[in-house]
C-alpha positions, 0 to 999 in steps of 0.5 A: 040831627033834629028829631022834630016830633020824635024828640023827648023834648017836643011836648015841652018845647011845643008849649013854650010861648013866643016871647020877645026878650028885652035884648031885641027891643027897639030904641022906641021900646026902650024909651017907653020905659022912661027909666034911664037906668033900665035903658042903660042896663038893657042896652048893656045886656043887648051888647052882651048877648050880641057878643055871646051870639058871635062867639057861639056862631063861630063854634057852630059853623066849625061843625057843619055836620053836627049843626046844620045851617038852618040851626045857626040862627040868631033869632033861635039863639036869642030865644034860647039865651034871652 
């Protein structure tokens, strides 16, 4: 049930930049911060987001008529939740 270009939100969503959130940073990216407190906080946040994804995914797959398989996407979730 995607409206694509016909969606009310299409113009807004089209303007949104591609962003890489800290929860998807690699270990080397984290080390570059050189801040052990920040690294710990970001690792905890990544764990939290991962747990949220698994919970959310369980709900999505229960309703395949509403949430098509292509919408059950971890990358998409991270972009929205990020």
